[in-house]
NUNUZA-757008 format. One record per residue (C-alpha): residue in one letter; z, x, y. Coordinates in steps of 0.05 Angstrom, whole numbers, plus 32768, in hexadecimal, padded with zeros to 4 digits. Layout:
BEGIN
<nutor resn="A" z="Z" x="X" y="Y"/>
...
//
This chain:
BEGIN
<nutor resn="M" z="755C" x="7DDE" y="7DCF"/>
<nutor resn="V" z="7596" x="7DAF" y="7DD7"/>
<nutor resn="A" z="75AB" x="7D8E" y="7D96"/>
<nutor resn="T" z="75B3" x="7D42" y="7D93"/>
<nutor resn="N" z="75EB" x="7D1D" y="7D70"/>
<nutor resn="S" z="75BB" x="7D03" y="7D3C"/>
<nutor resn="P" z="75B4" x="7D2C" y="7CFC"/>
<nutor resn="Y" z="756D" x="7D14" y="7CF5"/>
<nutor resn="E" z="7545" x="7D3C" y="7D28"/>
<nutor resn="P" z="74FA" x="7D4B" y="7D1D"/>
<nutor resn="R" z="74F3" x="7D7E" y="7CE5"/>
<nutor resn="R" z="74CF" x="7DB9" y="7D03"/>
<nutor resn="A" z="74EB" x="7DEA" y="7CD1"/>
<nutor resn="T" z="74FA" x="7DC5" y="7C92"/>
<nutor resn="S" z="750A" x="7E04" y="7C6A"/>
<nutor resn="S" z="7541" x="7E1A" y="7C9A"/>
<nutor resn="R" z="755D" x="7DD4" y="7C9D"/>
<nutor resn="E" z="7561" x="7DD0" y="7C52"/>
<nutor resn="L" z="757F" x="7E16" y="7C50"/>
<nutor resn="I" z="75B6" x="7E00" y="7C7F"/>
<nutor resn="L" z="75C5" x="7DC1" y="7C57"/>
<nutor resn="S" z="75C9" x="7DE8" y="7C16"/>
<nutor resn="A" z="75F5" x="7E1E" y="7C35"/>
<nutor resn="A" z="7623" x="7DE9" y="7C54"/>
<nutor resn="M" z="762D" x="7DC8" y="7C10"/>
<nutor resn="Q" z="7641" x="7E0B" y="7BF2"/>
<nutor resn="C" z="7671" x="7E17" y="7C2B"/>
<nutor resn="F" z="7690" x="7DD2" y="7C23"/>
<nutor resn="E" z="769B" x="7DE1" y="7BD9"/>
<nutor resn="Q" z="76BA" x="7E25" y="7BE9"/>
<nutor resn="H" z="76E3" x="7E16" y="7C27"/>
<nutor resn="G" z="76EA" x="7DCB" y="7C29"/>
<nutor resn="L" z="76CB" x="7D98" y="7C58"/>
<nutor resn="R" z="76FD" x="7DA0" y="7C90"/>
<nutor resn="S" z="7702" x="7DEC" y="7C8D"/>
<nutor resn="T" z="76B8" x="7DFC" y="7C8F"/>
<nutor resn="R" z="76A0" x="7E17" y="7CD2"/>
<nutor resn="V" z="765B" x="7E20" y="7CEE"/>
<nutor resn="E" z="7664" x="7E6B" y="7CE7"/>
<nutor resn="D" z="766F" x="7E63" y="7C9C"/>
<nutor resn="V" z="762E" x="7E3D" y="7C95"/>
<nutor resn="L" z="7608" x="7E70" y="7CBF"/>
<nutor resn="Q" z="7620" x="7EA8" y="7C93"/>
<nutor resn="E" z="7611" x="7E83" y="7C52"/>
<nutor resn="A" z="75CC" x="7E6C" y="7C69"/>
<nutor resn="G" z="75B8" x="7EAC" y="7C8C"/>
<nutor resn="V" z="759F" x="7E88" y="7CC9"/>
<nutor resn="S" z="75AE" x="7E90" y="7D13"/>
<nutor resn="R" z="75DA" x="7E64" y="7D3D"/>
<nutor resn="G" z="759D" x="7E4D" y="7D64"/>
<nutor resn="T" z="757A" x="7E38" y="7D24"/>
<nutor resn="F" z="75B6" x="7E10" y="7D0E"/>
<nutor resn="Y" z="75BC" x="7DEB" y="7D50"/>
<nutor resn="R" z="7571" x="7DDB" y="7D50"/>
<nutor resn="H" z="757F" x="7DAE" y="7D15"/>
<nutor resn="F" z="75C7" x="7D98" y="7D1A"/>
<nutor resn="S" z="75FA" x="7D8B" y="7D51"/>
<nutor resn="G" z="7633" x="7DA6" y="7D26"/>
<nutor resn="I" z="7654" x="7DA2" y="7CE2"/>
<nutor resn="D" z="765A" x="7D57" y="7CE7"/>
<nutor resn="G" z="760E" x="7D50" y="7CEC"/>
<nutor resn="V" z="7605" x="7D79" y="7CAD"/>
<nutor resn="T" z="763A" x="7D51" y="7C88"/>
<nutor resn="V" z="761C" x="7D0F" y="7C9C"/>
<nutor resn="E" z="75D6" x="7D23" y="7C87"/>
<nutor resn="L" z="75EF" x="7D3B" y="7C43"/>
<nutor resn="A" z="7616" x="7CFA" y="7C3B"/>
<nutor resn="V" z="75DA" x="7CCF" y="7C4F"/>
<nutor resn="R" z="75AC" x="7CF3" y="7C1D"/>
<nutor resn="A" z="75E0" x="7CEA" y="7BE6"/>
<nutor resn="A" z="75E9" x="7CA0" y="7BF6"/>
<nutor resn="R" z="759E" x="7C94" y="7BF8"/>
<nutor resn="D" z="7597" x="7CB6" y="7BB4"/>
<nutor resn="L" z="75CF" x="7C8B" y="7B98"/>
<nutor resn="F" z="75AB" x="7C4C" y="7BAE"/>
<nutor resn="A" z="7569" x="7C64" y="7B91"/>
<nutor resn="A" z="758A" x="7C76" y="7B4F"/>
<nutor resn="A" z="75AD" x="7C32" y="7B4A"/>
<nutor resn="I" z="756C" x="7C0E" y="7B58"/>
<nutor resn="N" z="7547" x="7C36" y="7B23"/>
<nutor resn="E" z="757E" x="7C29" y="7AF0"/>
<nutor resn="S" z="757B" x="7BDE" y="7AFD"/>
<nutor resn="A" z="752F" x="7BDC" y="7AFA"/>
<nutor resn="G" z="752D" x="7BC1" y="7AB2"/>
<nutor resn="A" z="7565" x="7B8E" y="7ABB"/>
<nutor resn="E" z="7552" x="7B45" y="7AB1"/>
<nutor resn="M" z="7575" x="7B25" y="7AEB"/>
<nutor resn="P" z="7564" x="7B03" y="7B2D"/>
<nutor resn="V" z="7553" x="7B32" y="7B66"/>
<nutor resn="T" z="7592" x="7B1B" y="7B8B"/>
<nutor resn="A" z="75BE" x="7B31" y="7B51"/>
<nutor resn="R" z="759A" x="7B73" y="7B4C"/>
<nutor resn="V" z="75A5" x="7B81" y="7B96"/>
<nutor resn="A" z="75EF" x="7B70" y="7B8E"/>
<nutor resn="L" z="75F4" x="7B9F" y="7B53"/>
<nutor resn="V" z="75D3" x="7BD8" y="7B7A"/>
<nutor resn="V" z="75FE" x="7BCD" y="7BB8"/>
<nutor resn="A" z="763D" x="7BCB" y="7B8D"/>
<nutor resn="R" z="7629" x="7C0D" y="7B6D"/>
<nutor resn="I" z="7624" x="7C30" y="7BB1"/>
<nutor resn="S" z="7663" x="7C0D" y="7BCB"/>
<nutor resn="G" z="768F" x="7C29" y="7B94"/>
<nutor resn="R" z="76A3" x="7C71" y="7B8B"/>
<nutor resn="N" z="769A" x="7C7B" y="7B41"/>
<nutor resn="F" z="7657" x="7C9F" y="7B44"/>
<nutor resn="D" z="765F" x="7CC6" y="7B83"/>
<nutor resn="P" z="763F" x="7D0B" y="7B8A"/>
<nutor resn="P" z="766A" x="7D45" y="7BA4"/>
<nutor resn="I" z="765D" x="7D3C" y="7BEF"/>
<nutor resn="L" z="7673" x="7CF3" y="7BEE"/>
<nutor resn="K" z="76B1" x="7D04" y="7BC5"/>
<nutor resn="M" z="76C3" x="7D3A" y="7BF8"/>
<nutor resn="I" z="76BD" x="7D09" y="7C31"/>
<nutor resn="E" z="76E6" x="7CD4" y="7C0D"/>
<nutor resn="E" z="771D" x="7D06" y="7BFD"/>
<nutor resn="S" z="7720" x="7D20" y="7C44"/>
<nutor resn="S" z="7744" x="7D02" y="7C80"/>
<nutor resn="D" z="7700" x="7CF7" y="7CA0"/>
<nutor resn="L" z="76E8" x="7CBD" y="7C74"/>
<nutor resn="M" z="76E8" x="7C88" y="7CAA"/>
<nutor resn="R" z="76CC" x="7CB4" y="7CE1"/>
<nutor resn="L" z="7692" x="7CD0" y="7CB7"/>
<nutor resn="S" z="7682" x="7C8C" y="7C98"/>
<nutor resn="N" z="767F" x="7C6F" y="7CDE"/>
<nutor resn="M" z="7650" x="7CA6" y="7CF4"/>
<nutor resn="V" z="7620" x="7C92" y="7CBC"/>
<nutor resn="V" z="7620" x="7C47" y="7CC8"/>
<nutor resn="S" z="761D" x="7C4F" y="7D14"/>
<nutor resn="T" z="75E0" x="7C7F" y="7D13"/>
<nutor resn="D" z="75A0" x="7C57" y="7D0E"/>
<nutor resn="N" z="7576" x="7C8B" y="7CEA"/>
<nutor resn="A" z="75AD" x="7C9B" y="7CB8"/>
<nutor resn="R" z="75BA" x="7C52" y="7CA9"/>
<nutor resn="Q" z="756F" x="7C44" y="7CA0"/>
<nutor resn="L" z="7567" x="7C7F" y="7C70"/>
<nutor resn="V" z="75A1" x="7C68" y="7C45"/>
<nutor resn="A" z="7585" x="7C21" y="7C45"/>
<nutor resn="S" z="753D" x="7C33" y="7C36"/>
<nutor resn="P" z="7540" x="7C2F" y="7BE9"/>
<nutor resn="L" z="7556" x="7BE6" y="7BEE"/>
<nutor resn="L" z="751A" x="7BCE" y="7C16"/>
<nutor resn="P" z="74EA" x="7BC1" y="7BDB"/>
<nutor resn="L" z="751E" x="7B96" y="7BB7"/>
<nutor resn="L" z="752E" x="7B6E" y="7BF5"/>
<nutor resn="Q" z="74E5" x="7B63" y="7C04"/>
<nutor resn="V" z="74DB" x="7B48" y="7BBD"/>
<nutor resn="G" z="7515" x="7B19" y="7BC9"/>
<nutor resn="Q" z="74F7" x="7B01" y="7C0A"/>
<nutor resn="R" z="74B3" x="7AF4" y="7BEA"/>
<nutor resn="D" z="74D2" x="7ACA" y="7BB2"/>
<nutor resn="G" z="74FE" x="7AA3" y="7BE3"/>
<nutor resn="S" z="7540" x="7AC0" y="7BCD"/>
<nutor resn="F" z="7552" x="7AE3" y="7C0E"/>
<nutor resn="R" z="7551" x="7ACC" y="7C56"/>
<nutor resn="A" z="750E" x="7ACE" y="7C7A"/>
<nutor resn="D" z="752D" x="7AD0" y="7CC0"/>
<nutor resn="L" z="7546" x="7B17" y="7CB4"/>
<nutor resn="S" z="751B" x="7B54" y="7CA5"/>
<nutor resn="A" z="7525" x="7B7B" y="7C66"/>
<nutor resn="E" z="753B" x="7BB5" y="7C92"/>
<nutor resn="Q" z="7571" x="7B8A" y="7CB3"/>
<nutor resn="M" z="758B" x="7B72" y="7C70"/>
<nutor resn="A" z="758B" x="7BB9" y="7C52"/>
<nutor resn="E" z="75B3" x="7BD4" y="7C8D"/>
<nutor resn="W" z="75E3" x="7B9A" y="7C88"/>
<nutor resn="L" z="75EF" x="7BAC" y="7C3F"/>
<nutor resn="V" z="75F9" x="7BF5" y="7C4F"/>
<nutor resn="R" z="762E" x="7BE4" y="7C83"/>
<nutor resn="N" z="7652" x="7BB9" y="7C51"/>
<nutor resn="A" z="764F" x="7BF0" y="7C1D"/>
<nutor resn="S" z="766D" x="7C20" y="7C4F"/>
<nutor resn="S" z="76A7" x="7BF0" y="7C5E"/>
<nutor resn="V" z="76B7" x="7BE8" y="7C14"/>
<nutor resn="R" z="76B5" x="7C34" y="7C09"/>
<nutor resn="Q" z="76EC" x="7C3C" y="7C3C"/>
<nutor resn="L" z="771C" x="7C11" y="7C14"/>
<nutor resn="P" z="7750" x="7C3B" y="7BEF"/>
<nutor resn="P" z="774F" x="7C46" y="7BA4"/>
<nutor resn="P" z="7758" x="7C28" y="7B72"/>
<nutor resn="W" z="7736" x="7BEA" y="7B8F"/>
<nutor resn="S" z="76F8" x="7C10" y="7BA5"/>
<nutor resn="N" z="76F3" x="7C32" y="7B60"/>
<nutor resn="N" z="76F2" x="7BF0" y="7B39"/>
<nutor resn="P" z="76A8" x="7BDE" y="7B2D"/>
<nutor resn="A" z="76B8" x="7B96" y="7B1A"/>
<nutor resn="D" z="76E0" x="7B89" y="7B5B"/>
<nutor resn="V" z="76AA" x="7BAA" y="7B85"/>
<nutor resn="L" z="7672" x="7B81" y="7B65"/>
<nutor resn="A" z="769B" x="7B41" y="7B6E"/>
<nutor resn="Y" z="76A5" x="7B50" y="7BB8"/>
<nutor resn="V" z="765B" x="7B5F" y="7BC3"/>
<nutor resn="T" z="7645" x="7B20" y="7B9D"/>
<nutor resn="D" z="7677" x="7AF1" y="7BBD"/>
<nutor resn="F" z="767E" x="7B0A" y="7C04"/>
<nutor resn="V" z="7641" x="7B34" y="7C15"/>
<nutor resn="M" z="7604" x="7B17" y="7BF2"/>
<nutor resn="P" z="760D" x="7ACE" y="7C08"/>
<nutor resn="A" z="75FF" x="7AE0" y="7C50"/>
<nutor resn="L" z="75B9" x="7AF7" y="7C3D"/>
<nutor resn="L" z="75A4" x="7ABF" y="7C0E"/>
<nutor resn="A" z="756E" x="7A8E" y="7C23"/>
<nutor resn="Y" z="7596" x="7A53" y="7C09"/>
<nutor resn="R" z="75DD" x="7A62" y="7C1F"/>
<nutor resn="D" z="761B" x="7A39" y="7C2C"/>
<nutor resn="K" z="7616" x="7A17" y="7C70"/>
<nutor resn="G" z="765C" x="7A2F" y="7C7E"/>
<nutor resn="M" z="7649" x="7A78" y="7C75"/>
<nutor resn="E" z="7652" x="7AA0" y="7CB4"/>
<nutor resn="D" z="7614" x="7ABC" y="7CD5"/>
<nutor resn="V" z="7604" x="7B02" y="7CBC"/>
<nutor resn="S" z="7607" x="7B1E" y="7D03"/>
<nutor resn="A" z="764E" x="7B04" y="7D0D"/>
<nutor resn="R" z="7665" x="7B23" y="7CCB"/>
<nutor resn="L" z="7642" x="7B64" y="7CDB"/>
<nutor resn="S" z="7664" x="7B66" y="7D1F"/>
<nutor resn="R" z="76A8" x="7B5F" y="7CFE"/>
<nutor resn="I" z="7699" x="7B97" y="7CCD"/>
<nutor resn="E" z="7684" x="7BC4" y="7D06"/>
<nutor resn="Q" z="76C7" x="7BB5" y="7D28"/>
<nutor resn="Q" z="76EC" x="7BC6" y="7CE8"/>
<nutor resn="L" z="76C8" x="7C08" y="7CE4"/>
<nutor resn="A" z="76CF" x="7C18" y="7D2E"/>
<nutor resn="I" z="76F7" x="7C57" y="7D3C"/>
<nutor resn="N" z="7705" x="7C81" y="7D7A"/>
<nutor resn="A" z="76CE" x="7CB2" y="7D8B"/>
<nutor resn="I" z="76DE" x="7CF8" y="7D73"/>
<nutor resn="E" z="76B7" x="7D36" y="7D8A"/>
<nutor resn="P" z="768A" x="7D4F" y="7D51"/>
<nutor resn="R" z="76A0" x="7D91" y="7D32"/>
//
């Protein structure tokens, strides 16, 4: 079976897929992100090369899936933590997006990516892969739907479109160098002042259309194609 470039292929053998992901994480911790080879993962997981390539196209695919899961869990945790806060839904969404945009609470796989020379390339792989982007954005959907029902957020965009827009913005902020990206107050101010207004139902008439802003962010994140490892 020929592997696709997407790390989200149909799960015919969930146990072997999870085994590969767990083994890859151990290899990353032992050898580093850049030095880990497919052979290292095969040995650690105890699976065949054919089994590996039924699930992933290479080390990049494994890395992206681990990163997507970690980012999705960060979003979900931030949403749960803000559940009891007495604030408008727009402020709560801004708080959640700022949490994922900063680097203060990152799990090991995200820290490894940020400390490597592959930050821009791997981040771009996540935001340019539909399934990956949708999975990261999924925890935001209920909050955005609440905001649409109470008239806070735009009705001409779907909750899915808004969630993916927020994920792309979070990715662009994460690529900024420290210490700016490590300052929660600065990140929250950026999200509140420059990201959220594009999604509000009652926004400044001078605000650029969300699609135009999204296009510019995509251009900023664009990099030359590199063959997956």
